[in-house]
Steps between C-alpha positions, in 0.01 A plus 500: 500500500455730790224758472589861560342682788221747441559872507350554844718234663813662359382843612441378854840330511670816375301717740632315803854516370494876446301627799700688759441569869352845443237372260415214734454743790285728287269216394481373858401848620237514227351172616495603867321825411244312291440252783447793739232651272347157444457454874391862542217444251401186693560293186216671309734582213688234313872486570567510126338845484723634777827375349449671164756737356295812578517420876872420505620831647228502765581145604872562525462824696253329733753230576770762566271671751412168664869407522587838648227469763616152597858622535399802710286284729785250534747775587257647753456163671874433504595839644204527734520163670869410484 
Protein backbone atom coordinates (compact mmCIF):
# COMPACT_ATOMS: atom_id res chain seq x y z
CA UNK A 1 0.00 0.00 0.00
CA UNK A 2 1.12 3.48 -0.74
CA UNK A 3 1.37 5.85 2.22
CA UNK A 4 -0.43 9.14 1.99
CA UNK A 5 1.57 12.33 2.06
CA UNK A 6 1.69 14.45 5.18
CA UNK A 7 -0.34 17.61 5.51
CA UNK A 8 2.57 19.97 4.91
CA UNK A 9 3.59 18.27 1.66
CA UNK A 10 0.06 18.61 0.32
CA UNK A 11 -0.10 22.24 1.41
CA UNK A 12 3.16 23.05 -0.37
CA UNK A 13 2.02 21.28 -3.53
CA UNK A 14 -1.28 23.18 -3.48
CA UNK A 15 0.48 26.46 -2.74
CA UNK A 16 2.56 26.25 -5.90
CA UNK A 17 -0.47 25.35 -7.96
CA UNK A 18 -2.54 28.31 -6.76
CA UNK A 19 0.03 31.12 -6.55
CA UNK A 20 -0.31 33.82 -9.17
CA UNK A 21 2.15 36.34 -10.59
CA UNK A 22 1.06 39.17 -8.31
CA UNK A 23 1.62 37.14 -5.17
CA UNK A 24 4.99 35.96 -6.43
CA UNK A 25 6.05 39.55 -7.13
CA UNK A 26 4.86 40.67 -3.70
CA UNK A 27 6.84 37.95 -1.91
CA UNK A 28 9.90 38.68 -4.03
CA UNK A 29 9.67 42.38 -3.12
CA UNK A 30 9.35 41.41 0.53
CA UNK A 31 12.53 39.35 0.33
CA UNK A 32 14.50 42.08 -1.44
CA UNK A 33 13.47 44.61 1.23
CA UNK A 34 14.46 42.22 4.01
CA UNK A 35 17.83 41.59 2.35
CA UNK A 36 18.37 45.36 2.12
CA UNK A 37 17.75 45.80 5.86
CA UNK A 38 19.87 42.74 6.62
CA UNK A 39 22.81 44.28 4.79
CA UNK A 40 22.06 47.71 6.24
CA UNK A 41 22.34 46.28 9.76
CA UNK A 42 25.65 44.67 8.77
CA UNK A 43 24.18 41.25 9.57
CA UNK A 44 23.81 42.06 13.29
CA UNK A 45 20.15 41.06 13.20
CA UNK A 46 19.03 37.64 12.13
CA UNK A 47 17.36 37.47 8.74
CA UNK A 48 14.45 35.60 10.31
CA UNK A 49 13.71 38.65 12.47
CA UNK A 50 13.60 40.95 9.45
CA UNK A 51 11.25 38.77 7.39
CA UNK A 52 8.53 38.60 10.05
CA UNK A 53 4.97 39.63 9.34
CA UNK A 54 5.26 42.91 11.25
CA UNK A 55 8.01 44.10 8.85
CA UNK A 56 6.21 43.04 5.66
CA UNK A 57 4.95 46.48 4.64
CA UNK A 58 8.30 48.14 5.34
CA UNK A 59 10.16 45.53 3.31
CA UNK A 60 7.82 45.78 0.33
CA UNK A 61 7.85 49.59 0.29
CA UNK A 62 11.64 49.57 0.57
CA UNK A 63 11.90 47.36 -2.49
CA UNK A 64 9.53 49.64 -4.41
CA UNK A 65 11.75 52.62 -3.59
CA UNK A 66 14.89 50.70 -4.55
CA UNK A 67 13.29 49.62 -7.84
CA UNK A 68 12.18 53.16 -8.59
CA UNK A 69 15.68 54.52 -7.94
CA UNK A 70 17.25 51.90 -10.19
CA UNK A 71 14.80 52.73 -12.97
CA UNK A 72 15.38 56.48 -12.65
CA UNK A 73 19.16 56.01 -12.70
CA UNK A 74 18.86 53.74 -15.73
CA UNK A 75 16.70 56.26 -17.57
CA UNK A 76 19.13 59.07 -16.70
CA UNK A 77 22.07 57.09 -18.06
CA UNK A 78 20.21 56.13 -21.22
CA UNK A 79 19.03 59.66 -22.03
CA UNK A 80 22.20 61.38 -20.90
CA UNK A 81 24.77 59.33 -22.77
CA UNK A 82 22.89 58.09 -25.83
